[in-house]
C-alpha positions in Angstrom: 0.0 0.0 0.0 1.2 3.5 -0.7 -0.2 7.0 -0.3 0.9 10.5 -0.8 -0.5 13.6 0.8 0.6 17.2 1.1 -0.8 19.8 3.3 0.2 23.1 4.6 -0.5 23.6 8.3 -2.5 26.6 9.3 -2.9 28.3 12.7 -5.9 26.1 13.3 -4.0 22.9 12.8 -4.0 20.7 15.9 -1.3 18.1 16.5 -2.2 15.6 19.2 -2.2 11.9 20.0 -4.6 9.4 21.3 -3.2 7.3 24.1 -5.0 4.0 24.8 -2.7 2.9 27.6 -1.5 -0.6 27.2 -4.6 -1.9 25.4 -3.9 -0.5 21.9 -1.1 1.4 20.1 -1.3 5.2 20.2 -2.4 7.2 17.3 -0.8 10.5 16.2 -3.2 13.0 14.7 -3.0 16.2 12.7 -6.2 17.9 11.9 -7.8 21.2 11.0 -11.0 22.4 9.6 -10.8 20.7 6.2 -8.5 17.7 6.8 -7.4 15.0 9.2 -4.3 12.8 9.1 -3.7 10.0 11.5 -0.6 7.9 11.9 -0.2 4.6 13.6 1.0 1.1 13.0 -1.3 -1.9 12.5 -1.9 -3.8 15.7 -0.7 -7.0 14.1 2.8 -5.6 14.0 5.2 -6.3 16.9 5.7 -3.7 19.6 9.3 -3.4 18.5 8.2 -2.3 15.0 5.9 0.3 16.6 8.8 1.6 18.7 11.2 1.7 15.7 8.7 3.6 13.7 8.0 6.1 16.5 11.8 6.6 17.0 12.3 7.3 13.3 9.4 9.7 13.2 10.7 11.6 16.3 14.2 11.8 14.7 12.8 13.1 11.4 10.6 15.7 13.2 13.6 16.9 15.2 15.5 17.3 12.0 12.6 19.2 10.4 12.4 21.5 13.4 16.1 22.3 13.2 15.7 23.0 9.5 12.8 25.3 10.1 14.8 27.1 12.8 17.7 27.7 10.4 15.3 28.9 7.7 13.4 31.2 10.1 16.6 32.7 11.4 17.8 33.4 7.8 14.5 34.9 6.9 14.6 37.2 10.0 18.2 38.2 9.1 17.2 38.9 5.5 14.2 41.0 6.6 16.4 43.0 9.0 19.1 43.7 6.4 16.4 44.8 3.9 14.9 47.2 6.4 18.4 48.6 7.2 19.2 49.0 3.5 
């Protein structure tokens, strides 16, 4: 199975997760007025596979945050130099 989706978060976008304790795997959710995206792993997979996926997801999101920070800093510096010039 494969899927492709692109969306641009808006101020109304919520990022949250559903925690079912030890009964079921958690579900990560991103939703806003016009869309919803949920991420989880099928219950038939091993707990180790769930954990490996969650770790990869966390590492990738940390990298994304670092890249956004670099980009935002550069944008702020560019805006400041344009205002000074």
